[in-house]
N, C-alpha and C positions, 0 to 999 in steps of 0.2 A: 432490295435491299441498301441501306444505307451507307455508303462510302466513310463515313466517319467512325463506325463500328468496325470496321475491318481489321482482327490481329495483329496483322501487317504492319500498319499505320502505328500502331503505339511505341510508346519509347521503351526503350531496356531503364530497369527502375534504378535508380541512384546507389551507389555504391555505400555511399554514408549512411542510407537508410536501409541498407541489408544487413548490417552489422548490429545484434541485440544488444541492447543495453541493458546495465547494470541494475537495473531494478526491475525488467523483464521477469528475471525467475525470482524475486524475492519472496519467500512465503510470508504469510498473512501475520504468522507468530513474529517473525523478523522484524517486521515493520511496527508491532506491537512496542518493541523493545529498542527501538532503534536511537542512536546514539547520535550525536550531534558529529562527531567526523562520519559514520557511515552515512550520515544524511547529506553530508557535503560531497563523499565520495560516490552515493547512488544519484545523486541529480546537480551534478558541477556544473549544468548550465541548463537549466532545464524551467519549464513555465512552474511545474509542480511545486519550488522554491517558492514561491509566493503562497501556496497551502499552508508553508510553514514546518517544520518536524512535529509539532506539537499537534496541529493539524490532520496529518497524515497519520499517525499515534492514535487520534481519538477516531477518527474513521474506522481505523481497522479496529480496534477495541470494539468499535460497533457494528461493526460487522459479522466479528465475530462471536458477540452476544447473540446477534439475532439468528445467526445457523446454530447456536449453539456448539462451536468446534471446541469440541474436548482435547483436539489437540493443540490448542493453543489456551489453556487453562494454566499452567507453569509460567508464561511471560504475562497472561493478565494478575496472575498473584504477584509477580513480580510488579507490578504497577502500583500496588497497594500502597507503596511505600517512597513512591515519587515525587520530587518537591514543589510538581504543580500539582493543584487542588483538583482544576477540572480533570487531570488525568487518572487520578483517585477515584473520583468522583464516580466517571466514566466507568473502570476496572469493577467499582462495587457494581453498579447496574448491571454490568456483562453477567458477572459471575450469580448473579438474583437470578439475572434471566436466564442461564445456563443451568441451576437448580431446579428452575419452576419446569416442571413437563405437562 
């Protein structure tokens, strides 16, 4: 038996890593309609900020469309009037995908 695999040898987890982060309980529908303030609150000091708010929203819309997640339909429909053309285009795609069975 390898002594390095002994459970008694493992250090206790860091307290900092024990606290759940705000985004870990975020719903997909919330990510789709996240505003700039919500983005700043959810990711105050995170590598996910490199993806940008619209990047996270585009990914969330894509996931909802691929899953045909009806619980996200209202959030996706809200995106049809978004100022960003990519968001609008992806929302249209997701709604088409959700309608096709």
